[in-house]
All heavy atoms as an XYZ file, in Angstrom:
694
protein
N      43.639    -73.391    -70.427
C      42.539    -74.096    -69.795
C      42.393    -75.496    -70.380
O      42.110    -76.423    -69.658
C      41.262    -73.271    -70.000
C      40.089    -73.822    -69.278
S      40.197    -73.371    -67.557
C      38.559    -73.554    -67.057
N      42.607    -75.624    -71.701
C      42.480    -76.927    -72.333
C      43.557    -77.888    -71.847
O      43.317    -79.081    -71.715
C      42.576    -76.762    -73.856
C      41.487    -77.457    -74.585
C      41.677    -77.240    -76.055
C      40.419    -77.683    -76.757
N      40.524    -77.620    -78.168
N      44.741    -77.398    -71.554
C      45.825    -78.262    -71.101
C      45.537    -78.828    -69.707
O      46.027    -79.880    -69.357
C      47.149    -77.501    -71.110
O      47.071    -76.414    -70.200
N      44.765    -78.150    -68.892
C      44.388    -78.659    -67.569
C      43.345    -79.759    -67.690
O      43.279    -80.650    -66.865
C      43.794    -77.546    -66.710
C      44.794    -76.636    -66.130
C      44.074    -75.656    -65.281
N      44.895    -75.254    -64.181
C      44.531    -74.400    -63.287
N      43.336    -73.851    -63.356
N      45.327    -74.062    -62.315
N      42.490    -79.664    -68.680
C      41.397    -80.606    -68.837
C      41.894    -82.003    -69.226
O      41.367    -82.996    -68.764
C      40.428    -80.091    -69.903
C      39.012    -80.428    -69.593
C      38.078    -79.889    -70.616
N      37.499    -78.651    -70.138
C      36.677    -77.907    -70.814
N      36.372    -78.235    -72.044
N      36.165    -76.832    -70.301
N      42.895    -82.085    -70.064
C      43.403    -83.367    -70.524
C      43.960    -84.198    -69.365
O      43.595    -85.355    -69.212
C      44.440    -83.182    -71.653
C      45.109    -84.493    -72.000
C      43.773    -82.575    -72.879
N      44.828    -83.662    -68.489
C      45.291    -84.470    -67.361
C      44.162    -84.876    -66.415
O      44.153    -85.981    -65.888
C      46.304    -83.560    -66.648
C      46.754    -82.605    -67.685
C      45.563    -82.403    -68.580
N      43.197    -84.011    -66.191
C      42.074    -84.329    -65.317
C      41.256    -85.485    -65.890
O      40.912    -86.427    -65.177
C      41.181    -83.106    -65.103
C      39.957    -83.319    -64.225
C      40.364    -83.745    -62.830
C      39.116    -82.057    -64.173
N      40.986    -85.460    -67.182
C      40.250    -86.542    -67.834
C      41.065    -87.835    -67.775
O      40.515    -88.910    -67.514
C      39.904    -86.156    -69.292
C      39.351    -87.336    -70.053
C      38.922    -84.995    -69.315
N      42.354    -87.748    -67.962
C      43.206    -88.944    -67.905
C      43.218    -89.533    -66.501
O      43.120    -90.753    -66.320
C      44.626    -88.592    -68.351
N      43.316    -88.697    -65.474
C      43.303    -89.169    -64.087
C      41.960    -89.819    -63.776
O      41.901    -90.895    -63.157
C      43.613    -88.009    -63.108
C      43.315    -88.401    -61.674
C      45.055    -87.560    -63.256
N      40.875    -89.208    -64.190
C      39.550    -89.785    -63.951
C      39.387    -91.115    -64.666
O      38.818    -92.060    -64.116
C      38.451    -88.803    -64.374
C      38.293    -87.576    -63.481
C      37.250    -86.636    -64.060
C      37.942    -87.968    -62.062
N      39.888    -91.229    -65.895
C      39.801    -92.484    -66.642
C      40.589    -93.588    -65.940
O      40.133    -94.733    -65.842
C      40.296    -92.291    -68.069
N      41.772    -93.251    -65.429
C      42.576    -94.241    -64.706
C      41.865    -94.663    -63.426
O      41.834    -95.848    -63.075
C      43.987    -93.682    -64.410
C      44.732    -94.560    -63.420
C      44.772    -93.523    -65.700
N      41.274    -93.730    -62.710
C      40.543    -94.056    -61.484
C      39.346    -94.964    -61.763
O      39.116    -95.940    -61.038
C      40.081    -92.778    -60.773
C      41.161    -92.002    -60.025
C      40.593    -90.705    -59.471
C      41.750    -92.839    -58.912
N      38.603    -94.668    -62.811
C      37.453    -95.507    -63.167
C      37.918    -96.908    -63.540
O      37.328    -97.913    -63.122
C      36.634    -94.863    -64.313
C      35.623    -95.834    -64.883
C      35.936    -93.608    -63.814
N      38.991    -97.015    -64.302
C      39.520    -98.328    -64.682
C      40.006    -99.085    -63.454
O      39.779   -100.293    -63.325
C      40.655    -98.159    -65.694
N      40.658    -98.408    -62.526
C      41.157    -99.050    -61.309
C      40.006    -99.555    -60.435
O      40.040   -100.684    -59.944
C      42.028    -98.078    -60.518
C      42.639    -98.614    -59.223
C      43.574    -99.778    -59.528
C      43.384    -97.501    -58.499
N      38.977    -98.749    -60.266
C      37.808    -99.171    -59.484
C      37.132   -100.360    -60.154
O      36.736   -101.325    -59.493
C      36.825    -97.992    -59.298
C      35.485    -98.471    -58.754
C      37.419    -96.946    -58.370
N      36.992   -100.332    -61.462
C      36.403   -101.462    -62.184
C      37.208   -102.732    -62.019
O      36.654   -103.812    -61.800
N      38.514   -102.613    -62.097
C      39.374   -103.784    -61.922
C      39.261   -104.344    -60.510
O      39.127   -105.547    -60.319
C      40.830   -103.423    -62.235
C      41.793   -104.532    -61.868
C      41.899   -105.661    -62.672
C      42.553   -104.460    -60.712
C      42.756   -106.697    -62.329
C      43.412   -105.483    -60.365
C      43.506   -106.602    -61.171
O      44.346   -107.625    -60.832
N      39.321   -103.491    -59.517
C      39.231   -103.943    -58.129
C      37.878   -104.575    -57.831
O      37.787   -105.569    -57.118
C      39.511   -102.789    -57.174
C      40.953   -102.270    -57.161
C      41.069   -101.044    -56.260
C      41.919   -103.353    -56.731
N      36.810   -104.008    -58.370
C      35.471   -104.561    -58.138
C      35.317   -105.924    -58.799
O      34.685   -106.826    -58.247
C      34.405   -103.602    -58.661
N      35.898   -106.115    -59.967
C      35.754   -107.393    -60.666
C      36.691   -108.466    -60.121
O      36.431   -109.654    -60.274
C      35.987   -107.220    -62.161
O      37.339   -106.876    -62.401
N      37.778   -108.061    -59.482
C      38.722   -109.058    -58.986
C      38.355   -109.609    -57.616
O      38.856   -110.642    -57.210
C      40.142   -108.475    -58.946
O      40.205   -107.436    -57.987
N      37.481   -108.935    -56.891
C      37.086   -109.445    -55.576
C      35.927   -110.416    -55.741
O      35.013   -110.184    -56.517
C      36.684   -108.303    -54.654
O      35.508   -107.691    -55.115
N      35.991   -111.531    -55.037
C      34.922   -112.521    -55.099
C      34.324   -112.700    -53.717
O      35.055   -112.858    -52.730
C      35.439   -113.882    -55.598
O      36.502   -114.297    -54.757
C      35.925   -113.798    -57.036
N      32.989   -112.661    -53.604
C      32.358   -112.844    -52.301
C      32.515   -114.290    -51.841
O      32.573   -115.212    -52.650
C      30.893   -112.513    -52.561
C      30.701   -112.735    -54.010
C      32.031   -112.443    -54.655
N      32.606   -114.474    -50.549
C      32.722   -115.818    -50.001
C      31.560   -116.079    -49.062
O      31.142   -115.193    -48.315
C      34.043   -116.006    -49.238
O      34.115   -115.025    -48.196
C      35.240   -115.861    -50.148
N      31.045   -117.274    -49.142
C      30.003   -117.695    -48.221
C      30.657   -118.258    -46.976
O      31.740   -118.828    -47.042
C      29.128   -118.776    -48.869
C      28.275   -118.204    -49.965
O      27.908   -117.047    -49.922
N      27.975   -119.021    -50.968
N      30.006   -118.140    -45.822
C      30.592   -118.720    -44.622
C      30.671   -120.237    -44.741
O      29.779   -120.868    -45.285
C      29.625   -118.309    -43.510
C      28.342   -118.031    -44.207
C      28.708   -117.553    -45.583
N      31.756   -120.820    -44.253
C      31.893   -122.266    -44.323
C      31.447   -122.933    -43.042
O      31.307   -124.142    -42.985
C      33.337   -122.647    -44.644
O      34.183   -122.153    -43.632
N      31.256   -122.159    -41.997
C      30.774   -122.725    -40.744
C      30.212   -121.619    -39.873
O      30.477   -120.446    -40.087
C      31.893   -123.459    -40.013
O      32.883   -122.533    -39.635
N      29.419   -122.021    -38.900
C      28.862   -121.081    -37.938
C      29.617   -121.236    -36.628
O      30.011   -122.331    -36.249
C      27.373   -121.361    -37.711
C      26.469   -121.178    -38.920
C      25.045   -121.574    -38.560
C      26.496   -119.745    -39.403
N      29.800   -120.160    -35.938
C      30.481   -120.192    -34.653
C      29.411   -120.104    -33.566
O      28.592   -119.195    -33.557
C      31.427   -118.989    -34.561
C      32.468   -119.081    -33.493
C      33.564   -120.061    -33.854
O      33.676   -120.496    -34.979
N      34.363   -120.425    -32.888
N      29.389   -121.058    -32.655
C      28.429   -121.022    -31.557
C      28.972   -120.147    -30.446
O      30.151   -119.812    -30.401
C      28.152   -122.430    -31.007
O      29.353   -122.915    -30.415
C      27.686   -123.374    -32.089
N      28.116   -119.774    -29.513
C      28.520   -118.927    -28.408
C      29.543   -119.578    -27.499
O      30.260   -118.905    -26.769
N      29.659   -120.901    -27.524
C      30.602   -121.607    -26.662
C      31.948   -121.817    -27.334
O      32.804   -122.497    -26.797
C      30.008   -122.968    -26.253
C      28.681   -122.911    -25.507
C      28.132   -124.313    -25.305
C      28.860   -122.196    -24.180
N      32.123   -121.268    -28.519
C      33.378   -121.440    -29.226
C      33.473   -122.754    -29.982
O      34.526   -123.106    -30.467
N      32.369   -123.479    -30.092
C      32.350   -124.746    -30.815
C      31.928   -124.459    -32.248
O      30.900   -123.848    -32.480
C      31.377   -125.748    -30.161
C      31.320   -127.030    -30.962
C      31.777   -126.005    -28.728
N      32.731   -124.893    -33.199
C      32.403   -124.671    -34.602
C      31.560   -125.827    -35.115
O      31.879   -126.987    -34.897
C      33.676   -124.556    -35.444
O      34.453   -123.481    -34.930
C      33.365   -124.285    -36.885
N      30.480   -125.501    -35.787
C      29.642   -126.517    -36.423
C      29.841   -126.423    -37.917
O      30.248   -125.399    -38.438
C      28.152   -126.307    -36.085
O      27.752   -125.033    -36.599
C      27.910   -126.349    -34.593
N      29.553   -127.478    -38.634
C      29.680   -127.479    -40.092
C      28.338   -127.220    -40.747
O      27.986   -127.866    -41.717
C      30.266   -128.808    -40.568
C      31.720   -128.925    -40.187
O      32.431   -127.934    -40.158
N      32.160   -130.123    -39.871
N      27.592   -126.287    -40.228
C      26.262   -125.993    -40.757
C      26.203   -124.560    -41.240
O      26.846   -123.676    -40.700
C      25.206   -126.223    -39.688
N      25.442   -124.375    -42.272
C      25.086   -123.041    -42.727
C      23.573   -122.969    -42.648
O      22.885   -123.881    -43.080
C      25.560   -122.804    -44.158
C      27.053   -122.845    -44.292
C      27.509   -122.715    -45.727
O      26.713   -122.289    -46.580
O      28.655   -123.059    -45.992
N      23.049   -121.915    -42.097
C      21.620   -121.891    -41.847
C      21.034   -120.519    -42.150
O      21.644   -119.504    -41.849
C      21.353   -122.250    -40.384
O      19.978   -122.170    -40.118
N      19.860   -120.542    -42.716
C      19.088   -119.329    -42.940
C      17.625   -119.679    -42.772
O      17.186   -120.720    -43.246
C      19.311   -118.772    -44.361
O      20.702   -118.523    -44.536
C      18.549   -117.501    -44.584
N      16.899   -118.840    -42.102
C      15.458   -119.046    -41.958
C      14.735   -118.012    -42.817
O      15.059   -116.833    -42.791
C      15.043   -118.890    -40.500
N      13.785   -118.476    -43.612
C      12.978   -117.592    -44.450
C      11.543   -117.616    -43.949
O      10.985   -118.687    -43.699
C      12.999   -118.063    -45.908
C      14.349   -118.155    -46.580
C      14.199   -118.783    -47.958
C      14.966   -116.777    -46.697
N      10.965   -116.463    -43.806
C       9.572   -116.370    -43.403
C       8.839   -115.544    -44.444
O       9.138   -114.372    -44.637
C       9.444   -115.716    -42.023
C      10.151   -116.485    -40.945
C      11.442   -116.157    -40.561
C       9.528   -117.564    -40.338
C      12.098   -116.886    -39.586
C      10.171   -118.296    -39.362
C      11.454   -117.951    -38.984
O      12.091   -118.672    -38.021
N       7.896   -116.157    -45.142
C       7.112   -115.463    -46.159
C       5.725   -115.215    -45.578
O       5.006   -116.158    -45.267
C       7.011   -116.299    -47.432
S       8.621   -116.677    -48.132
N       5.375   -113.974    -45.420
C       4.067   -113.636    -44.858
C       3.340   -112.713    -45.814
O       3.917   -112.143    -46.726
C       4.221   -112.928    -43.501
O       4.948   -111.711    -43.714
C       4.955   -113.786    -42.507
N       2.063   -112.582    -45.609
C       1.294   -111.603    -46.368
C       0.544   -112.145    -47.563
O      -0.090   -111.388    -48.275
N       0.588   -113.457    -47.829
C      -0.207   -114.003    -48.920
C      -1.670   -114.041    -48.480
O      -1.981   -114.460    -47.373
C       0.263   -115.410    -49.287
C       1.660   -115.509    -49.895
C       2.025   -116.964    -50.113
C       1.727   -114.753    -51.201
N      -2.534   -113.613    -49.341
C      -3.957   -113.616    -49.002
C      -4.537   -115.002    -49.231
O      -3.939   -115.846    -49.899
C      -4.730   -112.583    -49.862
O      -4.556   -112.928    -51.237
C      -4.220   -111.176    -49.612
N      -5.689   -115.234    -48.705
C      -6.340   -116.538    -48.809
C      -6.501   -116.941    -50.273
O      -6.986   -116.168    -51.092
C      -7.713   -116.474    -48.136
O      -8.341   -117.721    -48.223
N      -6.075   -118.147    -50.590
C      -6.196   -118.661    -51.952
C      -5.027   -118.295    -52.853
O      -4.920   -118.810    -53.957
N      -4.150   -117.401    -52.403
C      -3.003   -117.015    -53.238
C      -1.889   -118.044    -53.080
O      -1.784   -118.718    -52.065
C      -2.493   -115.636    -52.826
N      -1.100   -118.175    -54.110
C       0.038   -119.097    -54.025
C       1.325   -118.288    -53.996
O       1.365   -117.147    -54.447
C       0.033   -120.069    -55.204
O       0.168   -119.349    -56.407
N       2.347   -118.887    -53.460
C       3.646   -118.222    -53.388
C       4.740   -119.144    -53.884
O       4.527   -120.346    -54.030
N       5.901   -118.595    -54.132
C       7.029   -119.385    -54.612
C       8.310   -118.842    -53.999
O       8.512   -117.637    -53.935
C       7.105   -119.306    -56.129
C       8.242   -120.096    -56.714
C       8.273   -119.955    -58.232
N       9.428   -120.625    -58.751
C       9.391   -121.796    -59.359
N       8.242   -122.405    -59.538
N      10.489   -122.346    -59.809
N       9.168   -119.735    -53.557
C      10.485   -119.376    -53.038
C      11.514   -120.083    -53.898
O      11.391   -121.282    -54.154
C      10.644   -119.804    -51.556
C      12.038   -119.496    -51.057
C       9.602   -119.120    -50.695
N      12.515   -119.349    -54.356
C      13.588   -119.932    -55.160
C      14.858   -119.975    -54.336
O      15.159   -119.045    -53.594
C      13.833   -119.094    -56.419
O      12.692   -119.085    -57.231
N      15.600   -121.064    -54.468
C      16.860   -121.233    -53.777
C      17.977   -121.302    -54.811
O      17.835   -121.964    -55.835
C      16.865   -122.525    -52.945
C      15.826   -122.531    -51.863
C      14.616   -123.162    -52.049
C      16.078   -121.900    -50.653
C      13.663   -123.172    -51.048
C      15.132   -121.905    -49.648
C      13.919   -122.539    -49.836
N      19.087   -120.625    -54.533
C      20.237   -120.621    -55.417
C      21.474   -120.996    -54.610
O      21.742   -120.421    -53.560
C      20.438   -119.237    -56.057
C      19.290   -118.825    -56.919
C      18.294   -118.023    -56.426
C      19.205   -119.259    -58.231
C      17.225   -117.647    -57.207
C      18.137   -118.893    -59.026
C      17.144   -118.084    -58.514
N      22.205   -121.964    -55.091
C      23.443   -122.390    -54.455
C      24.590   -121.654    -55.131
O      24.923   -121.928    -56.278
C      23.626   -123.909    -54.585
C      24.914   -124.395    -53.974
O      25.617   -123.649    -53.312
N      25.233   -125.656    -54.193
N      25.201   -120.722    -54.434
C      26.304   -119.947    -55.004
C      27.654   -120.608    -54.764
O      28.672   -120.108    -55.222
C      26.328   -118.528    -54.406
O      26.492   -118.618    -52.993
C      25.045   -117.783    -54.747
N      27.654   -121.726    -54.050
C      28.902   -122.419    -53.732
C      29.323   -123.345    -54.872
O      28.525   -123.713    -55.723
C      28.735   -123.236    -52.447
N      30.564   -123.740    -54.845
C      31.100   -124.653    -55.846
C      30.853   -126.119    -55.515
O      31.285   -126.991    -56.246
N      30.178   -126.396    -54.415
C      29.862   -127.761    -53.991
C      28.351   -127.925    -53.890
O      27.631   -126.961    -53.626
C      30.475   -128.058    -52.619
C      31.995   -127.989    -52.639
O      32.588   -128.535    -53.586
O      32.570   -127.381    -51.715
N      27.839   -129.157    -54.060
C      26.394   -129.378    -53.911
C      25.951   -129.152    -52.467
O      26.745   -129.274    -51.533
C      26.203   -130.837    -54.318
C      27.545   -131.437    -54.438
C      28.558   -130.354    -54.428
N      24.695   -128.797    -52.293
C      24.124   -128.553    -50.969
C      22.791   -129.288    -50.851
O      22.066   -129.455    -51.831
C      23.866   -127.069    -50.731
C      25.098   -126.208    -50.750
C      25.903   -126.402    -49.484
N      26.958   -125.425    -49.372
C      28.242   -125.723    -49.380
N      28.626   -126.964    -49.515
N      29.151   -124.797    -49.263
N      22.472   -129.719    -49.637
C      21.178   -130.313    -49.329
C      20.419   -129.345    -48.437
O      20.945   -128.910    -47.411
C      21.344   -131.659    -48.603
O      22.101   -132.535    -49.448
C      20.003   -132.285    -48.295
N      19.209   -129.003    -48.822
C      18.381   -128.086    -48.045
C      17.287   -128.858    -47.335
O      16.640   -129.715    -47.934
C      17.717   -127.044    -48.949
C      18.612   -126.207    -49.837
C      17.759   -125.314    -50.723
C      19.558   -125.380    -49.008
N      17.067   -128.538    -46.080
C      15.916   -129.055    -45.349
C      14.861   -127.968    -45.368
O      15.126   -126.833    -44.955
C      16.286   -129.378    -43.907
O      17.258   -130.389    -43.868
N      13.676   -128.302    -45.861
C      12.623   -127.301    -46.037
C      11.390   -127.719    -45.250
O      10.975   -128.880    -45.316
C      12.255   -127.153    -47.536
C      11.175   -126.105    -47.724
C      13.485   -126.824    -48.359
N      10.827   -126.771    -44.516
C       9.562   -126.989    -43.808
C       8.618   -125.850    -44.164
O       9.013   -124.686    -44.117
C       9.771   -127.004    -42.295
O      10.609   -128.063    -41.922
N       7.405   -126.204    -44.530
C       6.401   -125.207    -44.896
C       5.190   -125.413    -43.992
O       4.716   -126.531    -43.832
C       5.977   -125.356    -46.380
C       4.919   -124.331    -46.741
C       7.189   -125.248    -47.289
N       4.714   -124.318    -43.416
C       3.526   -124.361    -42.573
C       2.559   -123.298    -43.087
O       2.912   -122.126    -43.197
C       3.863   -124.091    -41.089
C       2.612   -124.156    -40.238
C       4.921   -125.058    -40.595
N       1.339   -123.706    -43.416
C       0.346   -122.752    -43.903
C      -0.336   -122.066    -42.721
O      -0.189   -122.480    -41.568
C      -0.696   -123.470    -44.758
O      -1.534   -124.259    -43.936
N      -1.101   -121.031    -43.022
C      -1.817   -120.321    -41.965
C      -2.897   -121.192    -41.333
O      -3.318   -120.941    -40.208
C      -2.435   -119.031    -42.516
O      -3.309   -119.345    -43.582
N      -3.321   -122.253    -42.034
C      -4.316   -123.171    -41.466
C      -3.664   -124.280    -40.647
O      -4.349   -125.118    -40.077
C      -5.174   -123.776    -42.579
O      -4.365   -124.576    -43.421
N      -2.337   -124.299    -40.601
C      -1.619   -125.294    -39.813
C      -1.171   -126.510    -40.601
O      -0.547   -127.407    -40.043
N      -1.474   -126.563    -41.892
C      -0.995   -127.683    -42.706
C       0.518   -127.593    -42.819
O       1.080   -126.509    -42.964
C      -1.604   -127.628    -44.112
O      -2.995   -127.738    -44.046
N       1.186   -128.761    -42.757
C       2.644   -128.790    -42.777
C       3.172   -129.675    -43.897
O       2.546   -130.662    -44.247
C       3.181   -129.325    -41.447
C       2.874   -128.444    -40.278
C       3.368   -129.075    -38.977
N       3.101   -128.209    -37.862
C       3.974   -127.331    -37.362
N       5.178   -127.248    -37.874
N       3.647   -126.570    -36.346
N       4.337   -129.302    -44.403
C       5.078   -130.130    -45.348
C       6.554   -129.970    -45.026
O       7.039   -128.869    -44.772
C       4.831   -129.700    -46.786
C       5.656   -130.471    -47.768
C       5.351   -131.670    -48.321
C       6.946   -130.123    -48.283
N       6.358   -132.093    -49.150
C       7.358   -131.158    -49.139
C       7.803   -129.047    -48.090
C       8.569   -131.136    -49.814
C       9.022   -129.028    -48.752
C       9.389   -130.063    -49.611
N       7.275   -131.068    -45.012
C       8.726   -131.038    -44.813
C       9.382   -131.929    -45.849
O       8.822   -132.954    -46.247
C       9.093   -131.549    -43.416
O       8.622   -130.659    -42.439
N      10.534   -131.550    -46.294
C      11.271   -132.345    -47.262
C      12.667   -131.793    -47.447
O      13.079   -130.862    -46.755
N      13.387   -132.384    -48.367
C      14.736   -131.923    -48.669
C      14.859   -131.618    -50.153
O      14.143   -132.184    -50.975
C      15.804   -132.975    -48.281
O      15.539   -134.178    -48.995
C      15.813   -133.236    -46.798
N      15.736   -130.708    -50.474
C      16.047   -130.348    -51.855
C      17.546   -130.497    -52.051
O      18.334   -130.106    -51.191
C      15.656   -128.900    -52.149
C      14.188   -128.522    -52.036
C      14.031   -127.010    -52.194
C      13.385   -129.229    -53.111
N      17.933   -131.076    -53.158
C      19.343   -131.200    -53.502
C      19.665   -130.133    -54.545
O      19.031   -130.083    -55.591
C      19.634   -132.595    -54.079
C      19.301   -133.736    -53.165
C      20.202   -133.818    -51.950
O      21.386   -133.439    -52.054
O      19.707   -134.241    -50.890
N      20.623   -129.290    -54.233
C      21.054   -128.261    -55.176
C      22.499   -128.520    -55.576
O      23.378   -128.599    -54.721
C      20.966   -126.864    -54.550
C      19.576   -126.290    -54.312
C      19.679   -124.915    -53.679
C      18.791   -126.224    -55.599
N      22.727   -128.648    -56.871
C      24.077   -128.819    -57.357
C      24.867   -127.520    -57.257
O      24.311   -126.457    -56.954
N      26.142   -127.593    -57.501
C      26.994   -126.396    -57.469
C      26.482   -125.368    -58.467
O      26.204   -125.696    -59.618
C      28.430   -126.780    -57.781
N      26.330   -124.146    -58.025
C      25.885   -123.023    -58.848
C      24.552   -123.302    -59.537
O      24.335   -122.881    -60.679
C      26.961   -122.661    -59.880
C      28.291   -122.390    -59.271
N      28.570   -121.284    -58.501
C      29.436   -123.123    -59.266
C      29.808   -121.330    -58.082
N      30.364   -122.442    -58.531
N      23.663   -124.006    -58.880
C      22.357   -124.352    -59.433
C      21.254   -123.640    -58.640
O      21.452   -123.238    -57.515
C      22.120   -125.861    -59.379
C      23.104   -126.673    -60.180
C      22.874   -126.528    -61.662
O      21.754   -126.629    -62.139
N      23.941   -126.277    -62.408
N      20.095   -123.575    -59.223
C      18.933   -122.990    -58.556
C      17.728   -123.894    -58.689
O      17.685   -124.790    -59.515
N      16.762   -123.667    -57.824
C      15.511   -124.440    -57.891
C      14.400   -123.602    -57.332
O      14.525   -122.864    -56.416
C      15.646   -125.732    -57.100
C      14.479   -126.617    -57.248
C      14.777   -128.014    -56.697
O      15.899   -128.363    -56.421
N      13.756   -128.806    -56.561
């Protein structure tokens, strides 16, 4: 019985090491462009964030992280529940957050 256990443990150890290696060697990629319905490629990346549920008088915070190796410019628009608006841009360096 002991002789069966050693090969099983060795096989499991190799499998765990292989899964760890494969997981660490793959790198996620961000999309470099969006495809429109007409087949026209644009050089834009876009995400819309909607933060709801803050009660009156409460403050909120949104953090942005640039996971790309190049700097990015963000266009930001904020509208409060009372209709007050703010728009501006944020510059994020490569692998930076704000």
